C-alpha positions as CSV (number, residue, x, y, z in Angstrom):
1,M,124.0,49.1,99.8
2,N,120.9,51.0,98.7
3,L,120.3,49.9,95.1
4,L,117.8,51.7,92.9
5,L,116.7,49.6,89.9
6,D,115.9,51.1,86.5
7,T,112.6,50.1,85.0
8,H,113.9,47.3,82.7
9,I,116.2,45.8,85.4
10,A,113.2,45.8,87.9
11,L,110.9,44.1,85.4
12,W,113.6,41.5,84.5
13,A,114.3,40.8,88.2
14,I,110.6,40.1,89.1
15,A,110.2,38.0,86.0
16,D,113.5,36.1,86.6
17,S,114.4,37.0,83.0
18,P,117.5,35.6,81.3
19,K,118.1,39.2,80.3
20,L,119.2,39.9,83.9
21,S,122.9,39.2,84.2
22,A,124.4,37.0,86.9
23,Q,126.2,40.1,88.3
24,A,122.9,42.0,88.5
25,R,121.1,39.1,90.1
26,D,123.9,38.7,92.7
27,L,123.8,42.4,93.6
28,I,120.0,42.3,94.0
29,L,120.0,39.2,96.1
30,A,123.0,40.2,98.3
31,P,122.0,40.1,102.0
32,R,123.3,43.7,102.6
33,T,121.4,45.2,99.7
34,T,118.2,47.1,100.1
35,V,116.5,47.1,96.7
36,W,114.5,50.2,95.7
37,V,112.1,50.8,92.8
38,S,111.0,54.4,92.0
39,A,107.6,55.7,91.4
40,V,109.2,56.8,88.1
41,C,109.3,53.2,87.0
42,L,105.6,52.7,87.8
43,W,104.8,55.9,85.8
44,E,106.9,54.6,82.9
45,I,105.3,51.2,82.9
46,A,101.8,52.8,83.2
47,I,102.4,55.0,80.1
48,K,104.2,52.5,77.9
49,H,101.9,49.5,78.9
50,G,98.9,51.7,78.1
51,L,100.4,52.3,74.7
52,S,100.8,48.5,74.2
53,R,104.5,48.7,74.1
54,G,105.9,45.1,74.1
55,D,108.8,45.9,76.5
56,M,106.2,46.6,79.3
57,P,104.5,43.2,79.6
58,V,102.6,44.0,82.8
59,S,100.5,46.9,83.9
60,A,101.7,49.3,86.5
61,Q,99.3,47.9,89.1
62,E,100.6,44.3,88.5
63,A,104.2,45.6,88.6
64,L,103.5,47.3,91.9
65,R,102.1,44.1,93.4
66,Y,105.2,42.1,92.1
67,F,107.6,44.7,93.5
68,R,106.0,44.6,96.9
69,Q,105.9,40.8,96.9
70,A,109.7,40.8,96.1
71,G,110.2,43.0,99.1
72,Y,111.5,46.0,97.1
73,R,111.2,49.4,98.8
74,L,109.3,52.1,96.9
75,L,110.9,55.5,96.4
76,A,108.6,58.5,96.0
77,I,109.3,61.4,93.7
78,E,110.3,64.4,95.8
79,P,110.7,68.0,94.8
80,E,114.4,67.8,95.3
81,H,114.6,65.0,92.7
82,T,112.7,67.0,90.1
83,V,114.9,70.1,90.6
84,A,118.1,68.0,90.3
85,V,117.1,67.0,86.8
86,E,117.8,70.6,85.7
87,T,121.5,70.4,86.5
88,L,122.1,67.1,84.7
89,P,124.2,67.1,81.6
90,A,122.1,66.5,78.4
91,Y,123.5,63.0,77.8
92,H,120.0,61.4,77.8
93,Q,116.7,62.8,76.6
94,D,114.4,60.2,78.2
95,P,112.6,62.0,81.1
96,F,112.1,58.8,83.0
97,D,115.8,57.9,82.9
98,R,116.8,61.5,83.8
99,L,114.6,61.5,86.8
100,L,116.0,58.1,88.0
101,V,119.5,59.4,87.7
102,A,118.6,62.5,89.7
103,Q,117.0,60.4,92.4
104,A,120.0,58.2,92.7
105,L,122.3,61.2,93.0
106,V,120.2,63.1,95.4
107,E,119.4,60.3,97.8
108,P,122.3,59.0,97.3
109,M,121.8,55.4,96.0
110,R,123.5,53.2,93.5
111,L,121.5,53.0,90.3
112,M,121.5,49.8,88.3
113,T,120.8,50.0,84.6
114,H,121.5,48.3,81.3
115,D,121.7,51.7,79.5
116,A,125.2,52.8,78.8
117,T,124.1,56.4,78.3
118,M,122.6,56.5,81.8
119,A,125.9,55.2,83.1
120,R,127.7,58.3,81.8
121,Y,126.2,60.5,84.5
122,S,128.2,59.1,87.5
123,D,130.6,56.4,88.5
124,T,128.0,55.4,91.2
125,I,125.7,54.1,88.4
126,I,126.2,50.3,87.8
127,Q,125.8,49.3,84.2
128,V,125.0,45.6,83.8
């Protein structure tokens, strides 16, 4: 399975945070799972870390290094991803989350999130 992690799930996974559920951890570590992190996540971390937001404890540069060390694949932002945002229902106003949803739907990939609003977009989104 190709599994795209949202920003918080990706950070919790690399930090082995207790906020990451056992279900999420099992899916991430499953032998047949290819874990992906989007450039969107790095962009979100860069902006929010730069604003000293407490929920982004590492810089984007540090996060990138940790994601690579964990063996996660990196998903670039493609024109098709940005265009797909336009057709999404207006459930969510966060541009980072909307682009992650669009990427998951276009590729296609399973998106793992803790955000119930993001999960409304598709039954292919895994809410943990």
